[in-house]
C-alpha positions as CSV (number, residue, x, y, z in Angstrom):
1,M,146.6,158.7,29.3
2,I,146.4,154.9,30.0
3,R,143.1,152.9,28.9
4,A,141.2,150.1,30.6
5,G,142.7,147.6,29.8
6,A,145.7,148.4,27.9
7,A,148.6,146.8,28.2
8,S,151.3,148.3,29.7
9,A,154.7,145.5,29.6
10,D,157.3,145.5,27.5
11,P,156.6,143.3,24.4
12,P,156.9,139.2,24.7
13,C,160.5,138.3,24.2
14,A,161.0,136.0,21.3
15,Q,163.5,134.1,23.0
16,A,162.8,132.4,26.7
17,P,164.7,129.5,28.2
18,T,162.8,126.8,27.1
19,D,164.3,127.1,23.4
20,W,167.9,125.9,25.1
21,E,168.1,122.5,26.7
22,A,170.3,122.7,29.4
23,V,172.2,119.4,29.4
24,E,174.8,120.3,31.8
25,G,174.6,123.2,33.9
26,A,172.0,125.7,34.6
27,L,170.5,128.5,32.8
28,A,169.1,131.2,33.8
29,R,167.3,134.8,32.5
30,G,169.7,137.6,32.8
31,A,168.3,141.5,32.2
32,G,166.5,142.0,29.4
33,C,164.6,140.1,26.3
34,G,166.9,136.8,24.8
35,R,170.2,137.5,27.9
36,Y,170.5,134.8,30.2
37,V,173.6,133.9,32.4
38,A,174.1,130.2,32.1
39,T,176.9,127.6,34.7
40,T,178.9,124.6,34.9
41,N,177.4,121.5,36.7
42,G,180.1,122.3,39.7
43,A,181.3,119.0,38.9
44,R,184.3,117.6,40.9
45,T,186.5,116.4,38.4
46,A,188.9,117.4,36.5
47,Y,186.5,120.3,35.5
48,S,182.7,121.5,35.2
49,L,180.6,121.4,32.3
50,G,178.7,123.6,30.9
51,Q,176.3,122.7,27.6
52,L,173.6,124.6,26.5
53,V,171.8,122.8,23.3
54,W,169.4,124.8,20.8
55,R,166.1,123.1,20.4
56,A,166.0,124.4,17.3
57,P,167.7,122.4,14.2
58,V,169.5,124.2,11.3
59,T,170.8,122.9,7.6
60,V,173.5,124.0,5.6
61,P,174.4,126.6,4.4
62,Y,173.9,128.3,7.9
63,R,174.8,131.5,9.4
64,A,175.1,131.7,13.7
65,S,175.7,134.7,15.8
66,V,175.6,134.9,19.5
67,T,177.4,137.7,22.0
68,W,179.0,136.2,24.8
69,R,181.6,136.3,27.5
70,R,182.8,134.4,30.4
71,L,182.0,136.2,33.9
72,G,184.2,135.9,36.7
73,A,188.6,135.2,36.2
74,D,188.5,131.5,35.0
75,P,190.3,132.8,30.9
76,R,189.3,128.4,29.4
77,A,187.7,128.3,26.0
78,L,184.2,129.3,25.0
79,E,183.5,126.8,22.4
80,L,179.8,126.7,19.9
81,G,179.2,123.2,18.3
82,V,178.7,123.1,15.1
83,L,177.6,120.5,12.6
84,G,180.9,118.6,12.1
85,G,183.1,120.1,15.2
86,V,183.4,122.5,18.0
87,V,184.7,126.3,17.7
88,M,187.0,127.1,20.5
89,V,187.2,130.3,21.2
90,A,190.3,131.8,23.9
91,D,191.9,133.8,24.8
92,D,194.4,134.7,22.0
93,R,193.3,132.0,20.1
94,V,190.5,130.3,18.1
95,G,190.5,126.5,17.6
96,L,188.0,123.9,15.4
97,W,187.9,120.4,17.2
98,I,186.5,117.9,14.6
99,D,188.6,115.4,16.1
100,D,191.8,114.7,18.3
101,A,193.7,113.4,15.4
102,S,193.3,116.4,12.9
103,F,192.9,119.0,15.8
104,E,196.6,118.0,16.6
105,L,197.4,119.4,12.7
106,D,195.8,122.2,12.9
107,G,195.4,123.6,16.6
108,W,195.1,126.8,18.2
109,R,195.5,129.1,15.2
110,P,196.6,132.3,16.8
111,L,194.2,135.9,17.9
112,P,196.3,138.4,19.5
113,G,194.8,140.4,22.7
114,H,191.1,138.5,22.6
115,R,189.8,137.6,25.7
116,V,187.5,135.2,27.0
117,R,185.9,137.7,29.6
118,R,185.1,140.2,26.9
119,T,181.9,141.0,25.7
120,H,182.3,139.8,21.8
121,A,179.9,138.9,19.3
122,V,180.7,135.6,17.6
123,T,179.2,134.5,13.7
124,V,180.3,131.2,12.0
125,I,179.3,130.6,9.1
126,Q,179.4,127.2,7.9
127,R,179.3,125.9,4.3
128,A,178.8,122.8,3.1
129,D,182.6,122.7,2.9
130,E,183.6,125.6,4.9
131,L,183.4,127.0,8.4
132,A,184.7,130.8,9.0
133,L,184.6,132.3,12.4
134,E,183.6,136.4,12.7
135,I,184.2,137.9,16.0
136,D,183.2,141.3,15.8
137,G,182.4,141.6,12.7
138,A,185.6,140.7,10.9
139,I,186.7,137.6,9.5
140,V,189.6,135.6,11.6
141,A,189.7,131.7,10.9
142,R,188.2,129.8,8.0
143,W,188.8,125.6,8.3
144,K,187.6,122.9,5.6
145,L,184.6,121.3,7.6
146,R,182.6,118.6,5.7
147,P,179.8,117.5,8.5
148,R,178.8,114.2,8.0
149,A,174.9,115.4,8.7
150,T,174.1,118.4,7.1
151,T,170.8,119.0,9.8
152,G,171.1,119.5,13.6
153,R,171.3,121.7,16.7
154,L,174.1,123.6,17.5
155,S,175.4,123.8,21.3
156,M,177.2,126.2,23.3
157,M,179.5,125.1,25.9
158,W,182.4,126.4,28.5
159,K,184.2,124.2,31.1
160,G,185.0,126.0,34.9
161,A,187.1,124.9,37.9
162,P,186.5,121.2,39.9
163,A,183.1,121.9,41.7
164,D,183.2,125.5,40.9
165,R,179.8,126.7,38.9
166,G,181.8,128.3,36.2
167,A,178.9,131.2,34.7
168,I,178.7,133.0,31.6
169,W,176.8,135.3,30.3
170,F,175.2,135.3,26.3
171,A,172.8,137.6,24.3
172,G,171.1,137.7,21.6
173,F,171.6,133.8,19.9
174,A,170.3,133.4,16.3
175,A,170.4,131.0,13.9
176,H,169.0,131.1,10.4
177,G,169.8,129.2,6.5
178,L,171.5,131.0,4.2
179,A,170.1,131.0,0.8
180,Q,172.1,129.0,-1.6
181,P,173.2,129.9,-5.3
182,S,170.8,129.4,-7.9
183,A,172.4,127.1,-10.1
184,A,172.8,124.7,-6.5
185,R,168.5,125.3,-6.2
186,P,166.8,121.9,-7.1
187,K,164.8,122.6,-10.4
């Protein structure tokens, strides 16, 4: 029995599209709480671009996670902007871009069998001098990374074909600080 005035709707979602700033492209709610479909800007340049920035800043050390996949046939990388770099996850490989010179030295690392058009849980753990990448519960890469700023905003980026609205689906984005070892805590 439902009493008069009783709420029959689902509880409010803890996330909203307004938690993101769409710098390039567009963001729309997907089916379910915290689920979204985002598209690139459809630019007629060398590629179209999508970029979303999470409005809440993070401070090192932190952990950020998202479940994502590309929609459509485009095989280009999905990118997670972290403090001081960009983690790139592509078919069969991962990389960390800090600048062109460092990427030429370290470049792509193999990740056999990974496909961006399949759904994957992706997590980054960033500490003062290291960034770890976890995919589907397993650490797949670690990089030395010492960001200039220890507080900032995270982002997701992806490219599409020229004049195309390349799309991604993502869900459950979360970012939170990690406890520091007691020796590192200020007294």
